[in-house]
N, C-alpha and C positions, 0 to 999 in steps of 0.2 A: 566547676558552671554551677551556674545557680540555675535555677527550674527556669526562671526567663529566657533564658540563653540558650538558643538553636543549637545544636549538635555542628559542630564546623570539622572539615576536616584538612590537616593541614599537611605541607612539603615544602621540600627544600631543591626538588627536581626540577631543573628549567623548562627538560623536554617535558615532562610528563605535565608541566599547567601548556604549554603549549599546545600540550594533543585535548585539553580540556579546552582552554579557552579556546580552540581551531572550533568546540562540538557546542560553543554557545557557554562555555561554563566558566564568567570571570572573576576572579580572585575578589574578596571582597574586603581585605586589608594585606598588606605586605606588612613585616616585622621584621628586625635586624636583628640576626642572634648572631653573633660573635662576628665571624667572619663568610656570615652565608647569609642570604636572605630567606626567610618565611614566607611563602603563599598561602592566605588564608581563605579556604570555598565554605560557604553553606554546603552541609554533607547534605548528601540526598540518597538514596536508592538508586537515581540515574546514573549521580558522580559514583557512584561507589562501581558500577556496573562496568563502566567507562573508564577505572583504574584499576579493574579486572582486566577488559581485553588491552589497554596498554602493555600492563605487564607479563600478558599472556600472549602476546603477539599478533592478537587479532582484532586491534584498533584499526581500522581503518580511517584518514583521514584528506581534507587535500594539501596537497604538498608545497602550493603558495601558499592558501592560509596560515599551514604551521608554522613554515619559514618565516612569516608575519610577524605569526604570533611569538616565537624565541624571539626575532627582534628585540619586540616593546617587551618582555618576559625583561630581558636581559636589560634591558638602556632602565628598563625601573626597579631592575635589582640593585643597580649603578648606584642607580638614584636616591634610595631609600638607603644605602652602605653610604653612602659620600655625605650626606646629607646628617647621616645618623638622627637619622625623625624615626619617629613612629611607625607611621605607614597607616595611616589609621586617618590621612588626608587623601586618598588617595580613593 
């Protein structure tokens, strides 16, 4: 990572992606990686707190927003994987 590049948080966990998205953190890009898609977020203290809450079982999200975020994230992952693209155009 170059000095000019800001830190990134990367995950392939679709449900974590949906939880983060429902909290207003959208991935900056998607990267195909063998049989999965990596979602790349701008890293921040707030994002790390949300990740810790998610894995600790204490993150609360709106159910409808979460369900919609799961659908959109899954569709985006399938689209990127099907095209074999770089995911930088998202």
